[in-house]
NURO-152504 format. One record per residue (C-alpha): residue number from 1; residue in three letters; y, z, x. Coordinates in nm, 2 decimals. Layout:
// NURO-152504
+-----+-----+--------+--------+--------+
!   k !   r !     c2 !     c3 !     c1 !
+-----+-----+--------+--------+--------+
! NUM ! ALA !      Y !      Z !      X !
...
+-----+-----+--------+--------+--------+
//
This chain:
// NURO-152504
+-----+-----+--------+--------+--------+
!   k !   r !     c2 !     c3 !     c1 !
+-----+-----+--------+--------+--------+
!   1 ! ARG !  -0.43 !  -0.31 !   1.20 !
!   2 ! LEU !  -0.15 !  -0.48 !   1.39 !
!   3 ! PHE !   0.08 !  -0.70 !   1.19 !
!   4 ! GLY !   0.07 !  -0.99 !   1.44 !
!   5 ! ASN !   0.39 !  -1.16 !   1.34 !
!   6 ! SER !   0.73 !  -1.06 !   1.22 !
!   7 ! GLY !   0.78 !  -1.01 !   0.85 !
!   8 ! ALA !   0.90 !  -0.76 !   0.58 !
!   9 ! CYS !   0.73 !  -0.46 !   0.42 !
!  10 ! SER !   0.64 !  -0.52 !   0.06 !
!  11 ! ALA !   0.76 !  -0.17 !  -0.04 !
!  12 ! CYS !   1.09 !  -0.12 !   0.14 !
!  13 ! GLY !   1.18 !  -0.47 !   0.24 !
!  14 ! GLN !   1.26 !  -0.37 !   0.60 !
!  15 ! SER !   1.13 !  -0.58 !   0.89 !
!  16 ! ILE !   0.80 !  -0.50 !   1.05 !
!  17 ! PRO !   0.77 !  -0.58 !   1.42 !
!  18 ! ALA !   0.47 !  -0.78 !   1.53 !
!  19 ! SER !   0.33 !  -0.49 !   1.74 !
!  20 ! GLU !   0.35 !  -0.23 !   1.45 !
!  21 ! LEU !   0.04 !  -0.10 !   1.27 !
!  22 ! VAL !   0.04 !  -0.19 !   0.90 !
!  23 ! MET !  -0.16 !  -0.15 !   0.58 !
!  24 ! ARG !  -0.25 !  -0.45 !   0.37 !
!  25 ! ALA !  -0.33 !  -0.49 !   0.00 !
!  26 ! GLN !  -0.37 !  -0.81 !  -0.20 !
!  27 ! GLY !  -0.20 !  -1.02 !   0.07 !
!  28 ! ASN !   0.10 !  -0.78 !   0.09 !
!  29 ! VAL !   0.19 !  -0.59 !   0.41 !
!  30 ! TYR !   0.33 !  -0.24 !   0.43 !
!  31 ! HIS !   0.46 !   0.00 !   0.69 !
!  32 ! LEU !   0.21 !   0.29 !   0.73 !
!  33 ! LYS !   0.47 !   0.53 !   0.58 !
!  34 ! CYS !   0.54 !   0.30 !   0.29 !
!  35 ! PHE !   0.17 !   0.26 !   0.18 !
!  36 ! THR !   0.19 !   0.53 !  -0.09 !
!  37 ! CYS !   0.08 !   0.60 !  -0.44 !
!  38 ! SER !   0.33 !   0.49 !  -0.70 !
!  39 ! THR !   0.28 !   0.81 !  -0.90 !
!  40 ! CYS !   0.25 !   1.10 !  -0.66 !
!  41 ! ARG !   0.39 !   0.93 !  -0.35 !
!  42 ! ASN !   0.11 !   1.06 !  -0.13 !
!  43 ! ARG !   0.05 !   0.84 !   0.16 !
!  44 ! LEU !  -0.27 !   0.63 !   0.15 !
!  45 ! VAL !  -0.46 !   0.60 !   0.47 !
!  46 ! PRO !  -0.75 !   0.39 !   0.59 !
!  47 ! GLY !  -1.07 !   0.49 !   0.40 !
!  48 ! ASP !  -0.88 !   0.61 !   0.09 !
!  49 ! ARG !  -0.98 !   0.45 !  -0.24 !
!  50 ! PHE !  -0.68 !   0.30 !  -0.42 !
!  51 ! HIS !  -0.60 !   0.06 !  -0.70 !
!  52 ! TYR !  -0.35 !  -0.23 !  -0.68 !
!  53 ! ILE !  -0.22 !  -0.30 !  -1.03 !
!  54 ! ASN !   0.07 !  -0.53 !  -1.11 !
!  55 ! GLY !   0.22 !  -0.49 !  -0.76 !
!  56 ! SER !   0.18 !  -0.11 !  -0.75 !
!  57 ! LEU !  -0.05 !   0.11 !  -0.55 !
!  58 ! PHE !  -0.23 !   0.41 !  -0.71 !
!  59 ! CYS !  -0.44 !   0.67 !  -0.55 !
!  60 ! GLU !  -0.79 !   0.74 !  -0.71 !
!  61 ! HIS !  -0.65 !   1.04 !  -0.89 !
!  62 ! ASP !  -0.34 !   0.87 !  -1.04 !
!  63 ! ARG !  -0.49 !   0.54 !  -1.14 !
!  64 ! PRO !  -0.38 !   0.44 !  -1.49 !
!  65 ! THR !  -0.59 !   0.59 !  -1.77 !
!  66 ! ALA !  -0.67 !   0.24 !  -1.90 !
!  67 ! LEU !  -0.89 !   0.19 !  -1.59 !
!  68 ! ILE !  -1.07 !   0.52 !  -1.64 !
!  69 ! ASN !  -1.14 !   0.47 !  -2.00 !
!  70 ! GLY !  -1.24 !   0.11 !  -1.97 !
+-----+-----+--------+--------+--------+
//
């Protein structure tokens, strides 16, 4: 999705041009390259399942064990 207006990436803090494609989670905006799992650093792409916990992104594999065990 296009960003649509100028702003900053929630991960790296660098500016995002209005014409750049971005990823979004919980109202935060990220460069495509910055939308990564906080544990393994693998890039998350559209269609991937992820968890947003306390401002951090986690892939399905690396989600905190508290979520897995209930």
